[in-house]
NUMAR-962855 format. One record per residue: residue in one letter; y, x, z negated of N, C-alpha, C in turn. Coordinates in steps of 0.1 Angstrom, whole numbers, plus 2048, in hexadecimal, padded with zeros to 3 digits. Each point is the difference from the previous one (the first is absolute). Example, Ala and Ser with C-alpha at 12.3 -4.5 7.8 and 13.67 -1.06 7.14 Angstrom:
2
A7C78847B280C7F780080C809800/S80B7FC80780B80980080B7F87F8/
! end
This chain:
73
M5E59EF1BD7F38018077FC80F800/W7F48037FD7FA80D8007F680280B/I80080D8057F680380A7F880C7FB/S7F37FE8017F680B7FD7FB80580D/I80180D8027FC80580D7F580A7FF/L7F57FD8077F580A80180280880C/N80480D7FD80380980B7F3808803/Y7F97FD80B7F480780480380E804/N80B80380580380E80580180A7F5/I8057FC7F48018097F57F77FC7F4/G7F97F58027F67FC7F68057FC7F3/Q80B7F97FF8057FB7F48067F3801/I8027FA7F48077F27FF80E8027FC/E8097FA80680E8007FD8057F27FD/V8097FF7F68067F37FC80F801801/A8067F580680F8008018057F27FE/D80B7FF7FA8077F37FE8097FE80C/I7FC7F58088087FD80C8087F47FF/T8037FC7F38097F47FE80D801806/N80780C7FF80D80180680080080F/F7F58058067FF7FF80E7FE7F2804/D7F87F87F97FE7F280280D7F97FF/A8098047F780D7F97FF80980280C/D7FE80A80880880380B7FC7F780C/I7F57F97FF7FB7F780B8077F3800/D8047FB80B8067F38017F67F57FB/K8047F97F67F67F67FA7FE7F480A/D8097FE8097FF7F580A7F680380B/S7FC80C8017F780480B7F27FD7FC/N7F77FF80A7F27FD7FE7F880C7FE/I80580A7F87F880C7FE7F87FE7F3/D7F38038017F77FF7F47FF80D7F9/T7F98017F580080C7F87F980B807/N7F67FD8087F980B80780980680A/Q8087F980780A80580A80A8097F8/I8047FC7F580A8087F77F980D7FD/A7F37FF7FB7F980C7FD7FF80A80C/E7FD7FA80B7FF80980C80D806804/M80B7F97FE80D80680380380B7F6/W7FD7FE7F380280A7F67F880C803/L7F37FF8037F780B80480680880B/L8047F980B80680880B80D8077FC/S8097F97F880C8067FD7FF80C7F6/N7F48017FA7FD80B7F67F780A806/G7FE80080D7F880A8077F17FF7FF/Y7FB7F57FC7F17FE8007FB7FC80E/N7F48058037FA7FC80C7F67F57FD/S8017F48067F87F57FC7F1802803/D7FD80A8097F28038037FA8097F5/E8088067F77FB8097F68007FA7F2/V8057F47FE8017FA7F37FB7F1800/S7FC7FC7F57FD7F27FD8097FD7F4/Y8047F37FF8097FD7F57FD7F27FA/M8047FE7F37FF7F47F980D7FC7FA/L8047F480180D7FB7FA7FD7F97F3/T8088027F67FF7F97F380E7FC7FB/D8017F67F880D7FC7FA8048097F5/E7F68067F98038087F47FB80E803/C80580A7F87FB80E8017F18007FD/P7F88078097F28007FE7FC8087F3/L7F57FD7FB7FB8077F47F4809804/C80080C7FB7F58098047F78027F3/V7F37FE8027F78027F57F780C803/V80080A7F77F880C8027F98027F2/N7F38018017F88027F38047F57F6/N8017F48048047F57F780E8017FA/V80880980580E8017FB8097FB80A/E8097F67FD8097FA80980C809801/T80580280C80D8078038097F8809/N80C7FD7FB8097F980880680A80B/L8007FC80C80480980B80F7FF803/N8077F87F880E7FF80180780D7FC/L80280880A80680E7FD80F7FF800/
! end
């Protein structure tokens, strides 16, 4: 699972693979993907009032001037 974070405070988009963080969550619990993302954000020092995020199954693709760039760094 990937998270794309729009950080209003610094005016940029950040992308991170949170698959391993997701694997640490007990699968029998009733935690959904948004709760996992919120826990990841908090554990990585993000303030939820300063960021918006989007979750995707695959690494996002960035298109600038009709050129695709894979953000999988």
